[in-house]
C-alpha positions in Angstrom: 52.3 70.9 79.7 48.7 71.5 81.1 46.1 69.5 79.2 48.4 67.9 76.8 49.0 64.4 76.6 52.1 63.0 75.8 51.4 62.2 72.6 50.2 65.9 71.3 53.2 67.1 72.5 56.0 67.7 70.2 59.6 66.3 71.2 62.8 68.8 71.3 64.4 67.6 68.4 61.5 68.1 66.3 60.7 71.4 67.4 64.5 72.2 67.0 64.2 70.7 63.7 61.1 73.1 62.8 62.8 76.1 63.9 65.7 76.0 61.7 66.1 77.7 58.2 65.4 74.9 55.0 68.5 75.0 52.5 66.7 77.5 50.3 65.7 79.8 53.2 69.3 80.5 54.0 69.9 84.4 55.3 71.6 86.8 53.2 75.3 86.9 53.4 76.8 90.7 53.4 79.5 90.7 50.7 81.7 93.4 50.8 82.9 92.7 47.3 79.2 93.1 45.5 78.3 96.0 47.7 81.4 97.9 46.6 81.0 96.6 43.1 76.9 98.1 42.9 78.1 101.2 44.3 80.6 101.7 40.9 77.8 101.1 38.8 75.9 104.1 40.1 76.5 107.1 37.9 77.3 110.3 38.6 74.3 111.9 39.0 72.8 109.4 41.1 75.8 109.7 43.4 75.4 113.2 43.4 71.9 112.6 44.7 72.8 110.6 47.3 75.3 113.0 48.5 73.0 116.0 48.6 70.3 113.3 50.2 73.3 112.7 53.2 73.7 116.0 53.6 70.1 117.1 54.1 69.6 114.3 56.3 72.4 115.6 58.5 71.7 119.4 58.2 67.9 118.1 59.4 69.5 116.2 62.4 71.8 119.4 63.4 68.7 121.9 63.1 67.1 119.7 65.3 69.2 119.4 68.1 69.6 123.2 67.8 65.9 123.5 68.4 66.2 121.1 71.5 69.2 122.6 72.8 67.4 126.2 72.2 64.3 125.2 73.9 66.4 123.6 76.8 68.2 126.8 77.3 64.5 129.2 77.4 63.2 126.5 80.0 66.4 126.5 82.2 67.4 130.3 81.7 64.0 131.0 83.8 64.6 128.9 86.8 66.0 130.0 90.0 69.1 127.7 91.2 70.0 130.2 94.4 68.3 128.6 97.0 69.4 124.9 96.0 73.5 126.2 95.0 73.3 128.5 98.4 72.1 125.2 100.4 74.9 123.5 98.4 77.6 125.8 99.0 76.9 126.2 103.0 76.8 122.1 103.6 80.1 122.3 101.7 81.9 124.6 103.6 80.3 123.0 107.3 82.1 119.8 105.9 85.3 121.6 104.9 85.4 123.6 108.1 85.4 120.3 110.6 87.7 118.5 107.9 90.3 121.4 108.2 90.0 121.2 111.9 90.5 117.5 112.2 93.2 117.5 109.8 95.1 120.3 112.4 93.9 118.1 115.1 95.5 114.8 113.7 98.7 116.7 112.2 100.0 117.5 115.9 102.3 115.3 117.0 101.0 115.3 120.8 97.8 113.8 119.3 99.7 110.7 118.3 101.8 110.3 121.1 98.5 110.7 123.3 97.0 107.9 121.3 99.7 105.9 121.8 99.9 106.6 125.7 96.6 106.0 125.4 96.8 102.4 124.0 99.7 101.6 126.1 98.1 102.5 129.7 94.7 100.4 128.6 96.7 97.7 127.7 98.9 97.5 130.9 95.3 98.2 132.8 93.7 95.3 131.2 96.4 93.1 131.8 96.8 93.9 135.5 93.3 93.7 136.7 93.6 90.1 136.6 92.1 89.2 133.1 93.4 85.8 131.3 96.4 85.9 129.7 96.6 86.2 125.9 98.7 83.1 125.4 96.9 80.1 124.5 96.7 77.2 126.8 96.7 74.0 124.6 95.5 71.1 126.5 
């Protein structure tokens, strides 16, 4: 630590001990039985008031979502998406044309035979040109 001597610094065990809660400072436990018992002690008027409050909060939340949805609809209703959509559709059509032509080309049996023949002829050519054998020579 900068500017501190070893005598001023606290040990790690002292720091951990200081951060622990004492016996009388224990955190509160969540006791489901006590919560249920406290809920049974409420009067009918208090239960009704809580139910009405919950419904009011639910209604306020739904109303806020409605306002936000209406504002978003009003904002997006005036935006013209025809330019980007036409560009996207034309790009999609161009890609689809290339994919269809490639699929038609590879679906033809003559293309596969020609590719196989090209590989065979290239292998024969490379082997006959005096290149080194593909066998490994152990020395």
